[in-house]
All heavy atoms as a GROMACS GRO file, in nm:
protein
  579
    1MET      N    1   0.084  -0.113   0.001
    1MET     CA    2  -0.001  -0.007  -0.004
    1MET      C    3   0.094   0.123   0.004
    1MET      O    4   0.046   0.219  -0.060
    1MET     CB    5  -0.099  -0.001   0.123
    1MET     CG    6  -0.195   0.101   0.134
    1MET     SD    7  -0.315   0.079  -0.008
    1MET     CE    8  -0.442   0.183   0.045
    2ASP      N    9   0.197   0.119   0.071
    2ASP     CA   10   0.283   0.234   0.079
    2ASP      C   11   0.336   0.271  -0.064
    2ASP      O   12   0.358   0.382  -0.099
    2ASP     CB   13   0.413   0.206   0.175
    2ASP     CG   14   0.357   0.210   0.326
    2ASP    OD1   15   0.250   0.273   0.353
    2ASP    OD2   16   0.419   0.152   0.396
    3ASP      N   17   0.372   0.168  -0.141
    3ASP     CA   18   0.433   0.188  -0.275
    3ASP      C   19   0.318   0.254  -0.363
    3ASP      O   20   0.355   0.336  -0.438
    3ASP     CB   21   0.469   0.047  -0.332
    3ASP     CG   22   0.596  -0.018  -0.280
    3ASP    OD1   23   0.661   0.068  -0.210
    3ASP    OD2   24   0.616  -0.136  -0.293
    4VAL      N   25   0.190   0.206  -0.345
    4VAL     CA   26   0.093   0.273  -0.436
    4VAL      C   27   0.073   0.419  -0.392
    4VAL      O   28   0.072   0.509  -0.483
    4VAL     CB   29  -0.048   0.203  -0.395
    4VAL    CG1   30  -0.160   0.277  -0.468
    4VAL    CG2   31  -0.038   0.063  -0.453
    5MET      N   32   0.089   0.452  -0.267
    5MET     CA   33   0.071   0.598  -0.235
    5MET      C   34   0.201   0.676  -0.278
    5MET      O   35   0.178   0.794  -0.310
    5MET     CB   36   0.061   0.614  -0.074
    5MET     CG   37  -0.085   0.552  -0.028
    5MET     SD   38  -0.226   0.613  -0.119
    5MET     CE   39  -0.212   0.791  -0.093
    6ALA      N   40   0.312   0.611  -0.263
    6ALA     CA   41   0.436   0.686  -0.309
    6ALA      C   42   0.431   0.714  -0.461
    6ALA      O   43   0.466   0.825  -0.500
    6ALA     CB   44   0.556   0.601  -0.271
    7LYS      N   45   0.376   0.616  -0.540
    7LYS     CA   46   0.357   0.635  -0.676
    7LYS      C   47   0.271   0.754  -0.703
    7LYS      O   48   0.283   0.830  -0.796
    7LYS     CB   49   0.330   0.511  -0.741
    7LYS     CG   50   0.440   0.403  -0.753
    7LYS     CD   51   0.393   0.275  -0.828
    7LYS     CE   52   0.492   0.178  -0.828
    7LYS     NZ   53   0.445   0.045  -0.893
    8ALA      N   54   0.153   0.741  -0.642
    8ALA     CA   55   0.058   0.841  -0.650
    8ALA      C   56   0.102   0.974  -0.618
    8ALA      O   57   0.077   1.072  -0.692
    8ALA     CB   58  -0.078   0.796  -0.576
    9LYS      N   59   0.176   0.987  -0.515
    9LYS     CA   60   0.231   1.122  -0.473
    9LYS      C   61   0.324   1.174  -0.586
    9LYS      O   62   0.324   1.284  -0.622
    9LYS     CB   63   0.305   1.104  -0.352
    9LYS     CG   64   0.357   1.228  -0.291
    9LYS     CD   65   0.416   1.209  -0.143
    9LYS     CE   66   0.477   1.343  -0.095
    9LYS     NZ   67   0.539   1.322   0.028
   10ASP      N   68   0.411   1.085  -0.635
   10ASP     CA   69   0.500   1.126  -0.756
   10ASP      C   70   0.426   1.169  -0.872
   10ASP      O   71   0.457   1.275  -0.930
   10ASP     CB   72   0.595   1.017  -0.786
   10ASP     CG   73   0.707   0.980  -0.679
   10ASP    OD1   74   0.714   1.075  -0.590
   10ASP    OD2   75   0.761   0.874  -0.674
   11LYS      N   76   0.315   1.094  -0.898
   11LYS     CA   77   0.237   1.125  -1.018
   11LYS      C   78   0.178   1.261  -1.010
   11LYS      O   79   0.164   1.341  -1.098
   11LYS     CB   80   0.153   1.018  -1.057
   11LYS     CG   81   0.200   0.890  -1.106
   11LYS     CD   82   0.113   0.791  -1.132
   11LYS     CE   83   0.176   0.658  -1.180
   11LYS     NZ   84   0.091   0.551  -1.195
   12THR      N   85   0.123   1.286  -0.881
   12THR     CA   86   0.065   1.401  -0.857
   12THR      C   87   0.147   1.529  -0.874
   12THR      O   88   0.105   1.630  -0.926
   12THR     CB   89  -0.008   1.405  -0.713
   12THR    OG1   90  -0.088   1.291  -0.703
   12THR    CG2   91  -0.081   1.537  -0.681
   13LYS      N   92   0.273   1.510  -0.817
   13LYS     CA   93   0.364   1.616  -0.842
   13LYS      C   94   0.396   1.648  -0.986
   13LYS      O   95   0.397   1.763  -1.025
   13LYS     CB   96   0.496   1.584  -0.764
   13LYS     CG   97   0.488   1.591  -0.618
   13LYS     CD   98   0.625   1.564  -0.554
   13LYS     CE   99   0.620   1.567  -0.413
   13LYS     NZ  100   0.750   1.530  -0.345
   14ASP      N  101   0.409   1.545  -1.064
   14ASP     CA  102   0.439   1.560  -1.210
   14ASP      C  103   0.318   1.633  -1.277
   14ASP      O  104   0.335   1.718  -1.359
   14ASP     CB  105   0.465   1.430  -1.274
   14ASP     CG  106   0.594   1.356  -1.226
   14ASP    OD1  107   0.685   1.430  -1.171
   14ASP    OD2  108   0.610   1.240  -1.239
   15LYS      N  109   0.190   1.591  -1.239
   15LYS     CA  110   0.076   1.641  -1.306
   15LYS      C  111   0.054   1.793  -1.258
   15LYS      O  112   0.018   1.876  -1.340
   15LYS     CB  113  -0.042   1.559  -1.277
   15LYS     CG  114  -0.048   1.422  -1.336
   15LYS     CD  115  -0.173   1.349  -1.321
   15LYS     CE  116  -0.174   1.214  -1.389
   15LYS     NZ  117  -0.170   1.213  -1.526
   16SER      N  118   0.079   1.822  -1.132
   16SER     CA  119   0.048   1.957  -1.094
   16SER      C  120   0.150   2.051  -1.159
   16SER      O  121   0.113   2.173  -1.182
   16SER     CB  122   0.069   1.964  -0.929
   16SER     OG  123   0.193   1.941  -0.895
   17GLU      N  124   0.269   2.013  -1.187
   17GLU     CA  125   0.362   2.101  -1.257
   17GLU      C  126   0.327   2.118  -1.403
   17GLU      O  127   0.328   2.223  -1.444
   17GLU     CB  128   0.493   2.039  -1.253
   17GLU     CG  129   0.562   2.036  -1.121
   17GLU     CD  130   0.695   1.947  -1.095
   17GLU    OE1  131   0.744   1.905  -1.200
   17GLU    OE2  132   0.754   1.946  -0.995
   18SER      N  133   0.277   2.019  -1.466
   18SER     CA  134   0.236   2.026  -1.611
   18SER      C  135   0.102   2.091  -1.622
   18SER      O  136   0.072   2.150  -1.723
   18SER     CB  137   0.239   1.895  -1.683
   18SER     OG  138   0.154   1.807  -1.628
   19LYS      N  139   0.001   2.072  -1.517
   19LYS     CA  140  -0.118   2.128  -1.528
   19LYS      C  141  -0.127   2.270  -1.522
   19LYS      O  142  -0.222   2.332  -1.598
   19LYS     CB  143  -0.202   2.067  -1.410
   19LYS     CG  144  -0.296   1.959  -1.443
   19LYS     CD  145  -0.385   1.935  -1.327
   19LYS     CE  146  -0.494   1.834  -1.375
   19LYS     NZ  147  -0.574   1.796  -1.266
   20SER      N  148  -0.051   2.343  -1.456
   20SER     CA  149  -0.052   2.483  -1.443
   20SER      C  150  -0.031   2.551  -1.586
   20SER      O  151  -0.092   2.644  -1.624
   20SER     CB  152   0.057   2.551  -1.344
   20SER     OG  153   0.181   2.501  -1.392
   21SER      N  154   0.048   2.477  -1.682
   21SER     CA  155   0.062   2.535  -1.812
   21SER      C  156  -0.044   2.483  -1.908
   21SER      O  157  -0.055   2.547  -2.018
   21SER     CB  158   0.207   2.512  -1.869
   21SER     OG  159   0.215   2.362  -1.877
   22SER      N  160  -0.121   2.386  -1.872
   22SER     CA  161  -0.210   2.327  -1.975
   22SER      C  162  -0.356   2.363  -1.935
   22SER      O  163  -0.456   2.316  -1.998
   22SER     CB  164  -0.199   2.176  -1.974
   22SER     OG  165  -0.233   2.113  -1.847
   23LYS      N  166  -0.383   2.440  -1.841
   23LYS     CA  167  -0.528   2.476  -1.800
   23LYS      C  168  -0.592   2.555  -1.916
   23LYS      O  169  -0.534   2.640  -1.974
   23LYS     CB  170  -0.536   2.551  -1.677
   23LYS     CG  171  -0.507   2.491  -1.552
   23LYS     CD  172  -0.546   2.566  -1.421
   23LYS     CE  173  -0.537   2.481  -1.303
   23LYS     NZ  174  -0.560   2.557  -1.183
   24GLY      N  175  -0.718   2.516  -1.942
   24GLY     CA  176  -0.789   2.575  -2.050
   24GLY      C  177  -0.754   2.555  -2.181
   24GLY      O  178  -0.782   2.611  -2.282
   25LYS      N  179  -0.689   2.430  -2.196
   25LYS     CA  180  -0.658   2.397  -2.342
   25LYS      C  181  -0.738   2.280  -2.397
   25LYS      O  182  -0.687   2.186  -2.453
   25LYS     CB  183  -0.507   2.348  -2.343
   25LYS     CG  184  -0.407   2.461  -2.318
   25LYS     CD  185  -0.268   2.432  -2.351
   25LYS     CE  186  -0.180   2.536  -2.337
   25LYS     NZ  187  -0.048   2.528  -2.381
   26GLY      N  188  -0.876   2.283  -2.365
   26GLY     CA  189  -0.967   2.200  -2.426
   26GLY      C  190  -0.984   2.070  -2.356
   26GLY      O  191  -0.994   1.971  -2.433
   27LYS      N  192  -0.949   2.060  -2.230
   27LYS     CA  193  -0.962   1.938  -2.156
   27LYS      C  194  -1.120   1.885  -2.173
   27LYS      O  195  -1.196   1.961  -2.160
   27LYS     CB  196  -0.928   1.949  -2.000
   27LYS     CG  197  -0.781   1.975  -1.991
   27LYS     CD  198  -0.732   1.851  -1.926
   27LYS     CE  199  -0.591   1.868  -1.897
   27LYS     NZ  200  -0.524   1.757  -1.848
   28SER      N  201  -1.135   1.753  -2.207
   28SER     CA  202  -1.265   1.706  -2.218
   28SER      C  203  -1.322   1.682  -2.071
   28SER      O  204  -1.263   1.654  -1.974
   28SER     CB  205  -1.267   1.574  -2.284
   28SER     OG  206  -1.193   1.477  -2.215
   29LYS      N  207  -1.455   1.713  -2.058
   29LYS     CA  208  -1.528   1.698  -1.934
   29LYS      C  209  -1.551   1.539  -1.913
   29LYS      O  210  -1.566   1.475  -1.998
   29LYS     CB  211  -1.672   1.768  -1.952
   29LYS     CG  212  -1.730   1.764  -1.814
   29LYS     CD  213  -1.875   1.845  -1.826
   29LYS     CE  214  -1.945   1.838  -1.702
   29LYS     NZ  215  -2.065   1.915  -1.711
   30LYS      N  216  -1.531   1.520  -1.781
   30LYS     CA  217  -1.542   1.378  -1.734
   30LYS      C  218  -1.695   1.342  -1.748
   30LYS      O  219  -1.773   1.431  -1.682
   30LYS     CB  220  -1.470   1.343  -1.594
   30LYS     CG  221  -1.341   1.342  -1.605
   30LYS     CD  222  -1.278   1.469  -1.544
   30LYS     CE  223  -1.118   1.453  -1.547
   30LYS     NZ  224  -1.060   1.562  -1.601
   31ASP      N  225  -1.735   1.242  -1.795
   31ASP     CA  226  -1.882   1.212  -1.819
   31ASP      C  227  -1.924   1.072  -1.773
   31ASP      O  228  -2.036   1.032  -1.797
   31ASP     CB  229  -1.926   1.240  -1.959
   31ASP     CG  230  -1.862   1.155  -2.059
   31ASP    OD1  231  -1.771   1.073  -2.021
   31ASP    OD2  232  -1.890   1.168  -2.187
   32SER      N  233  -1.829   1.004  -1.702
   32SER     CA  234  -1.865   0.875  -1.655
   32SER      C  235  -1.820   0.849  -1.498
   32SER      O  236  -1.731   0.929  -1.459
   32SER     CB  237  -1.791   0.768  -1.740
   32SER     OG  238  -1.825   0.640  -1.704
   33GLN      N  239  -1.885   0.755  -1.442
   33GLN     CA  240  -1.859   0.740  -1.309
   33GLN      C  241  -1.823   0.593  -1.281
   33GLN      O  242  -1.870   0.510  -1.358
   33GLN     CB  243  -1.979   0.775  -1.216
   33GLN     CG  244  -2.010   0.916  -1.211
   33GLN     CD  245  -2.133   0.929  -1.118
   33GLN    OE1  246  -2.189   0.854  -1.046
   33GLN    NE2  247  -2.161   1.069  -1.110
   34LEU      N  248  -1.741   0.562  -1.175
   34LEU     CA  249  -1.708   0.431  -1.140
   34LEU      C  250  -1.738   0.416  -0.985
   34LEU      O  251  -1.693   0.492  -0.908
   34LEU     CB  252  -1.556   0.408  -1.161
   34LEU     CG  253  -1.497   0.274  -1.117
   34LEU    CD1  254  -1.549   0.162  -1.185
   34LEU    CD2  255  -1.347   0.273  -1.111
   35VAL      N  256  -1.838   0.335  -0.964
   35VAL     CA  257  -1.877   0.311  -0.815
   35VAL      C  258  -1.800   0.197  -0.764
   35VAL      O  259  -1.796   0.088  -0.827
   35VAL     CB  260  -2.031   0.287  -0.834
   35VAL    CG1  261  -2.081   0.278  -0.667
   35VAL    CG2  262  -2.104   0.419  -0.869
   36LEU      N  263  -1.745   0.216  -0.640
   36LEU     CA  264  -1.685   0.092  -0.576
   36LEU      C  265  -1.725   0.096  -0.434
   36LEU      O  266  -1.756   0.199  -0.372
   36LEU     CB  267  -1.536   0.102  -0.591
   36LEU     CG  268  -1.460   0.230  -0.558
   36LEU    CD1  269  -1.368   0.196  -0.449
   36LEU    CD2  270  -1.397   0.292  -0.677
   37ARG      N  271  -1.700  -0.021  -0.366
   37ARG     CA  272  -1.728  -0.026  -0.228
   37ARG      C  273  -1.604  -0.053  -0.150
   37ARG      O  274  -1.521  -0.134  -0.198
   37ARG     CB  275  -1.832  -0.136  -0.200
   37ARG     CG  276  -1.963  -0.102  -0.271
   37ARG     CD  277  -2.066  -0.215  -0.229
   37ARG     NE  278  -2.195  -0.204  -0.302
   37ARG     CZ  279  -2.288  -0.122  -0.270
   37ARG    NH1  280  -2.269  -0.041  -0.170
   37ARG    NH2  281  -2.395  -0.111  -0.347
   38LEU      N  282  -1.584   0.018  -0.042
   38LEU     CA  283  -1.468  -0.019   0.040
   38LEU      C  284  -1.509   0.032   0.190
   38LEU      O  285  -1.610   0.096   0.209
   38LEU     CB  286  -1.340   0.060  -0.005
   38LEU     CG  287  -1.352   0.209  -0.003
   38LEU    CD1  288  -1.197   0.265   0.003
   38LEU    CD2  289  -1.404   0.273  -0.120
   39ASP      N  290  -1.429  -0.015   0.287
   39ASP     CA  291  -1.451   0.020   0.427
   39ASP      C  292  -1.442   0.173   0.438
   39ASP      O  293  -1.367   0.237   0.391
   39ASP     CB  294  -1.337  -0.046   0.516
   39ASP     CG  295  -1.356  -0.198   0.516
   39ASP    OD1  296  -1.462  -0.247   0.501
   39ASP    OD2  297  -1.246  -0.249   0.544
   40LYS      N  298  -1.536   0.210   0.529
   40LYS     CA  299  -1.557   0.358   0.549
   40LYS      C  300  -1.414   0.417   0.614
   40LYS      O  301  -1.373   0.534   0.570
   40LYS     CB  302  -1.672   0.384   0.650
   40LYS     CG  303  -1.693   0.538   0.673
   40LYS     CD  304  -1.810   0.562   0.765
   40LYS     CE  305  -1.826   0.704   0.803
   40LYS     NZ  306  -1.734   0.803   0.772
   41SER      N  307  -1.369   0.339   0.703
   41SER     CA  308  -1.242   0.388   0.772
   41SER      C  309  -1.128   0.392   0.661
   41SER      O  310  -1.039   0.491   0.662
   41SER     CB  311  -1.199   0.294   0.876
   41SER     OG  312  -1.152   0.163   0.830
   42GLU      N  313  -1.116   0.306   0.553
   42GLU     CA  314  -1.016   0.307   0.459
   42GLU      C  315  -1.044   0.430   0.367
   42GLU      O  316  -0.945   0.504   0.322
   42GLU     CB  317  -1.019   0.178   0.384
   42GLU     CG  318  -0.906   0.164   0.286
   42GLU     CD  319  -0.914   0.032   0.219
   42GLU    OE1  320  -1.011  -0.038   0.197
   42GLU    OE2  321  -0.797  -0.024   0.184
   43ARG      N  322  -1.167   0.450   0.342
   43ARG     CA  323  -1.204   0.554   0.243
   43ARG      C  324  -1.155   0.695   0.314
   43ARG      O  325  -1.114   0.774   0.255
   43ARG     CB  326  -1.354   0.556   0.221
   43ARG     CG  327  -1.402   0.660   0.123
   43ARG     CD  328  -1.490   0.767   0.216
   43ARG     NE  329  -1.548   0.858   0.125
   43ARG     CZ  330  -1.559   0.981   0.167
   43ARG    NH1  331  -1.508   1.023   0.286
   43ARG    NH2  332  -1.599   1.069   0.091
   44ASP      N  333  -1.213   0.702   0.440
   44ASP     CA  334  -1.173   0.821   0.513
   44ASP      C  335  -1.032   0.860   0.523
   44ASP      O  336  -0.984   0.972   0.514
   44ASP     CB  337  -1.248   0.823   0.651
   44ASP     CG  338  -1.401   0.826   0.649
   44ASP    OD1  339  -1.460   0.856   0.533
   44ASP    OD2  340  -1.468   0.793   0.746
   45ALA      N  341  -0.956   0.746   0.559
   45ALA     CA  342  -0.809   0.768   0.560
   45ALA      C  343  -0.746   0.818   0.432
   45ALA      O  344  -0.661   0.901   0.422
   45ALA     CB  345  -0.744   0.648   0.610
   46PHE      N  346  -0.791   0.762   0.320
   46PHE     CA  347  -0.753   0.789   0.182
   46PHE      C  348  -0.788   0.937   0.160
   46PHE      O  349  -0.700   1.020   0.103
   46PHE     CB  350  -0.815   0.699   0.081
   46PHE     CG  351  -0.770   0.733  -0.055
   46PHE    CD1  352  -0.641   0.708  -0.096
   46PHE    CD2  353  -0.863   0.779  -0.149
   46PHE    CE1  354  -0.596   0.731  -0.226
   46PHE    CE2  355  -0.822   0.813  -0.279
   46PHE     CZ  356  -0.694   0.779  -0.316
   47VAL      N  357  -0.905   0.975   0.178
   47VAL     CA  358  -0.959   1.117   0.161
   47VAL      C  359  -0.873   1.204   0.241
   47VAL      O  360  -0.826   1.325   0.188
   47VAL     CB  361  -1.106   1.131   0.175
   47VAL    CG1  362  -1.158   1.278   0.177
   47VAL    CG2  363  -1.177   1.048   0.076
   48ASP      N  364  -0.854   1.186   0.377
   48ASP     CA  365  -0.774   1.266   0.455
   48ASP      C  366  -0.625   1.273   0.409
   48ASP      O  367  -0.572   1.389   0.417
   48ASP     CB  368  -0.765   1.217   0.610
   48ASP     CG  369  -0.907   1.230   0.666
   48ASP    OD1  370  -0.983   1.310   0.617
   48ASP    OD2  371  -0.925   1.160   0.762
   49LEU      N  372  -0.565   1.160   0.357
   49LEU     CA  373  -0.440   1.172   0.319
   49LEU      C  374  -0.431   1.262   0.186
   49LEU      O  375  -0.326   1.329   0.173
   49LEU     CB  376  -0.384   1.034   0.283
   49LEU     CG  377  -0.237   1.016   0.234
   49LEU    CD1  378  -0.151   1.082   0.330
   49LEU    CD2  379  -0.204   0.874   0.198
   50CYS      N  380  -0.525   1.238   0.092
   50CYS     CA  381  -0.522   1.335  -0.009
   50CYS      C  382  -0.537   1.477   0.008
   50CYS      O  383  -0.462   1.559  -0.050
   50CYS     CB  384  -0.634   1.294  -0.111
   50CYS     SG  385  -0.624   1.133  -0.193
   51LYS      N  386  -0.617   1.515   0.116
   51LYS     CA  387  -0.631   1.646   0.153
   51LYS      C  388  -0.487   1.701   0.205
   51LYS      O  389  -0.455   1.810   0.178
   51LYS     CB  390  -0.733   1.663   0.263
   51LYS     CG  391  -0.870   1.654   0.210
   51LYS     CD  392  -0.985   1.680   0.315
   51LYS     CE  393  -1.113   1.660   0.258
   51LYS     NZ  394  -1.211   1.661   0.372
   52GLU      N  395  -0.418   1.618   0.290
   52GLU     CA  396  -0.293   1.649   0.345
   52GLU      C  397  -0.194   1.673   0.236
   52GLU      O  398  -0.108   1.765   0.239
   52GLU     CB  399  -0.239   1.535   0.437
   52GLU     CG  400  -0.311   1.536   0.563
   52GLU     CD  401  -0.259   1.415   0.647
   52GLU    OE1  402  -0.152   1.380   0.622
   52GLU    OE2  403  -0.341   1.372   0.747
   53MET      N  404  -0.208   1.606   0.119
   53MET     CA  405  -0.111   1.615   0.006
   53MET      C  406  -0.162   1.717  -0.094
   53MET      O  407  -0.102   1.734  -0.208
   53MET     CB  408  -0.101   1.479  -0.058
   53MET     CG  409  -0.036   1.385   0.033
   53MET     SD  410  -0.042   1.211  -0.044
   53MET     CE  411   0.056   1.234  -0.192
   54ASP      N  412  -0.268   1.797  -0.053
   54ASP     CA  413  -0.330   1.887  -0.142
   54ASP      C  414  -0.368   1.847  -0.281
   54ASP      O  415  -0.336   1.899  -0.386
   54ASP     CB  416  -0.232   2.021  -0.155
   54ASP     CG  417  -0.296   2.143  -0.221
   54ASP    OD1  418  -0.414   2.151  -0.191
   54ASP    OD2  419  -0.220   2.219  -0.289
   55THR      N  420  -0.443   1.739  -0.277
   55THR     CA  421  -0.493   1.683  -0.399
   55THR      C  422  -0.632   1.629  -0.367
   55THR      O  423  -0.679   1.627  -0.256
   55THR     CB  424  -0.399   1.569  -0.454
   55THR    OG1  425  -0.453   1.510  -0.583
   55THR    CG2  426  -0.390   1.454  -0.363
   56SER      N  427  -0.708   1.570  -0.463
   56SER     CA  428  -0.830   1.508  -0.432
   56SER      C  429  -0.824   1.350  -0.450
   56SER      O  430  -0.733   1.297  -0.527
   56SER     CB  431  -0.938   1.566  -0.527
   56SER     OG  432  -0.924   1.511  -0.646
   57ALA      N  433  -0.915   1.292  -0.377
   57ALA     CA  434  -0.915   1.149  -0.402
   57ALA      C  435  -0.957   1.095  -0.547
   57ALA      O  436  -0.889   1.013  -0.604
   57ALA     CB  437  -1.034   1.086  -0.308
   58ALA      N  438  -1.047   1.178  -0.604
   58ALA     CA  439  -1.069   1.147  -0.742
   58ALA      C  440  -0.957   1.163  -0.845
   58ALA      O  441  -0.936   1.083  -0.922
   58ALA     CB  442  -1.187   1.243  -0.790
   59ARG      N  443  -0.875   1.270  -0.811
   59ARG     CA  444  -0.767   1.284  -0.906
   59ARG      C  445  -0.666   1.179  -0.894
   59ARG      O  446  -0.608   1.127  -0.983
   59ARG     CB  447  -0.686   1.420  -0.868
   59ARG     CG  448  -0.563   1.442  -0.935
   59ARG     CD  449  -0.496   1.584  -0.906
   59ARG     NE  450  -0.592   1.682  -0.936
   59ARG     CZ  451  -0.600   1.799  -0.858
   59ARG    NH1  452  -0.517   1.818  -0.759
   59ARG    NH2  453  -0.672   1.906  -0.904
   60GLU      N  454  -0.640   1.128  -0.770
   60GLU     CA  455  -0.545   1.016  -0.735
   60GLU      C  456  -0.595   0.885  -0.792
   60GLU      O  457  -0.520   0.814  -0.850
   60GLU     CB  458  -0.512   1.009  -0.593
   60GLU     CG  459  -0.444   1.131  -0.531
   60GLU     CD  460  -0.322   1.172  -0.615
   60GLU    OE1  461  -0.246   1.080  -0.654
   60GLU    OE2  462  -0.299   1.294  -0.640
   61ILE      N  463  -0.724   0.864  -0.796
   61ILE     CA  464  -0.782   0.743  -0.845
   61ILE      C  465  -0.770   0.738  -0.995
   61ILE      O  466  -0.734   0.646  -1.058
   61ILE     CB  467  -0.923   0.714  -0.794
   61ILE    CG1  468  -0.923   0.686  -0.652
   61ILE    CG2  469  -0.990   0.612  -0.875
   61ILE    CD1  470  -1.053   0.698  -0.588
   62ARG      N  471  -0.795   0.860  -1.069
   62ARG     CA  472  -0.774   0.871  -1.210
   62ARG      C  473  -0.640   0.846  -1.242
   62ARG      O  474  -0.613   0.783  -1.339
   62ARG     CB  475  -0.828   1.001  -1.257
   62ARG     CG  476  -0.984   1.022  -1.252
   62ARG     CD  477  -1.030   1.150  -1.340
   62ARG     NE  478  -0.981   1.262  -1.264
   62ARG     CZ  479  -1.048   1.336  -1.174
   62ARG    NH1  480  -1.166   1.300  -1.147
   62ARG    NH2  481  -0.989   1.446  -1.129
   63ALA      N  482  -0.549   0.904  -1.167
   63ALA     CA  483  -0.404   0.891  -1.198
   63ALA      C  484  -0.363   0.744  -1.189
   63ALA      O  485  -0.282   0.689  -1.261
   63ALA     CB  486  -0.317   0.980  -1.114
   64PHE      N  487  -0.414   0.672  -1.088
   64PHE     CA  488  -0.389   0.532  -1.077
   64PHE      C  489  -0.443   0.453  -1.193
   64PHE      O  490  -0.372   0.363  -1.250
   64PHE     CB  491  -0.461   0.471  -0.944
   64PHE     CG  492  -0.450   0.316  -0.944
   64PHE    CD1  493  -0.334   0.266  -0.904
   64PHE    CD2  494  -0.555   0.245  -0.972
   64PHE    CE1  495  -0.332   0.119  -0.910
   64PHE    CE2  496  -0.554   0.112  -0.974
   64PHE     CZ  497  -0.440   0.043  -0.939
   65ILE      N  498  -0.566   0.479  -1.227
   65ILE     CA  499  -0.626   0.410  -1.345
   65ILE      C  500  -0.545   0.432  -1.464
   65ILE      O  501  -0.517   0.332  -1.546
   65ILE     CB  502  -0.781   0.450  -1.372
   65ILE    CG1  503  -0.860   0.397  -1.244
   65ILE    CG2  504  -0.828   0.393  -1.500
   65ILE    CD1  505  -0.996   0.446  -1.251
   66ARG      N  506  -0.509   0.555  -1.494
   66ARG     CA  507  -0.434   0.585  -1.621
   66ARG      C  508  -0.295   0.515  -1.618
   66ARG      O  509  -0.243   0.462  -1.716
   66ARG     CB  510  -0.404   0.731  -1.636
   66ARG     CG  511  -0.526   0.809  -1.680
   66ARG     CD  512  -0.506   0.966  -1.697
   66ARG     NE  513  -0.637   1.023  -1.709
   66ARG     CZ  514  -0.670   1.123  -1.627
   66ARG    NH1  515  -0.612   1.158  -1.518
   66ARG    NH2  516  -0.795   1.170  -1.641
   67GLY      N  517  -0.231   0.516  -1.505
   67GLY     CA  518  -0.106   0.442  -1.491
   67GLY      C  519  -0.113   0.300  -1.498
   67GLY      O  520  -0.034   0.238  -1.572
   68PHE      N  521  -0.208   0.248  -1.440
   68PHE     CA  522  -0.238   0.094  -1.446
   68PHE      C  523  -0.268   0.048  -1.599
   68PHE      O  524  -0.210  -0.048  -1.642
   68PHE     CB  525  -0.358   0.062  -1.370
   68PHE     CG  526  -0.399  -0.085  -1.357
   68PHE    CD1  527  -0.325  -0.168  -1.274
   68PHE    CD2  528  -0.476  -0.137  -1.450
   68PHE    CE1  529  -0.354  -0.296  -1.264
   68PHE    CE2  530  -0.514  -0.271  -1.455
   68PHE     CZ  531  -0.454  -0.351  -1.353
   69MET      N  532  -0.343   0.130  -1.673
   69MET     CA  533  -0.370   0.097  -1.801
   69MET      C  534  -0.239   0.107  -1.892
   69MET      O  535  -0.226   0.030  -1.979
   69MET     CB  536  -0.484   0.193  -1.860
   69MET     CG  537  -0.625   0.168  -1.794
   69MET     SD  538  -0.744   0.274  -1.846
   69MET     CE  539  -0.746   0.272  -2.026
   70LYS      N  540  -0.166   0.211  -1.869
   70LYS     CA  541  -0.050   0.237  -1.947
   70LYS      C  542   0.050   0.114  -1.922
   70LYS      O  543   0.121   0.073  -2.008
   70LYS     CB  544   0.014   0.372  -1.898
   70LYS     CG  545   0.146   0.413  -1.986
   70LYS     CD  546   0.181   0.543  -1.941
   70LYS     CE  547   0.314   0.586  -2.030
   70LYS     NZ  548   0.356   0.721  -1.996
   71GLU      N  549   0.078   0.080  -1.798
   71GLU     CA  550   0.164  -0.026  -1.760
   71GLU      C  551   0.127  -0.159  -1.819
   71GLU      O  552   0.206  -0.243  -1.848
   71GLU     CB  553   0.182  -0.038  -1.610
   71GLU     CG  554   0.250   0.078  -1.556
   71GLU     CD  555   0.256   0.072  -1.396
   71GLU    OE1  556   0.232  -0.036  -1.346
   71GLU    OE2  557   0.293   0.170  -1.329
   72ASN      N  558  -0.018  -0.180  -1.826
   72ASN     CA  559  -0.063  -0.314  -1.862
   72ASN      C  560  -0.121  -0.325  -2.010
   72ASN      O  561  -0.188  -0.407  -2.053
   72ASN     CB  562  -0.170  -0.357  -1.767
   72ASN     CG  563  -0.109  -0.373  -1.634
   72ASN    OD1  564  -0.039  -0.470  -1.610
   72ASN    ND2  565  -0.138  -0.288  -1.535
   73ALA      N  566  -0.098  -0.220  -2.092
   73ALA     CA  567  -0.142  -0.210  -2.238
   73ALA      C  568  -0.071  -0.323  -2.309
   73ALA      O  569   0.051  -0.348  -2.296
   73ALA     CB  570  -0.132  -0.081  -2.286
   74GLU      N  571  -0.137  -0.372  -2.404
   74GLU     CA  572  -0.072  -0.473  -2.494
   74GLU      C  573  -0.057  -0.422  -2.631
   74GLU      O  574  -0.111  -0.333  -2.679
   74GLU     CB  575  -0.166  -0.588  -2.500
   74GLU     CG  576  -0.168  -0.675  -2.366
   74GLU     CD  577  -0.250  -0.793  -2.381
   74GLU    OE1  578  -0.249  -0.871  -2.486
   74GLU    OE2  579  -0.307  -0.835  -2.284
   0.00000   0.00000   0.00000
């Protein structure tokens, strides 16, 4: 779990640096949702950690999904 959070933290830093220069350049609006179930305590700890890192849970989950897809693409 620590490796996942470390990777997410690194990806967030990279994205926040590049995001400041790419704002308003035709980003597509997110129009789909993914519903998942997890323990409330785990969810709350994740959300709190994201807040401490000045990011959002949704942003980190999207970064994880993109990275997972990239690493496992055929």
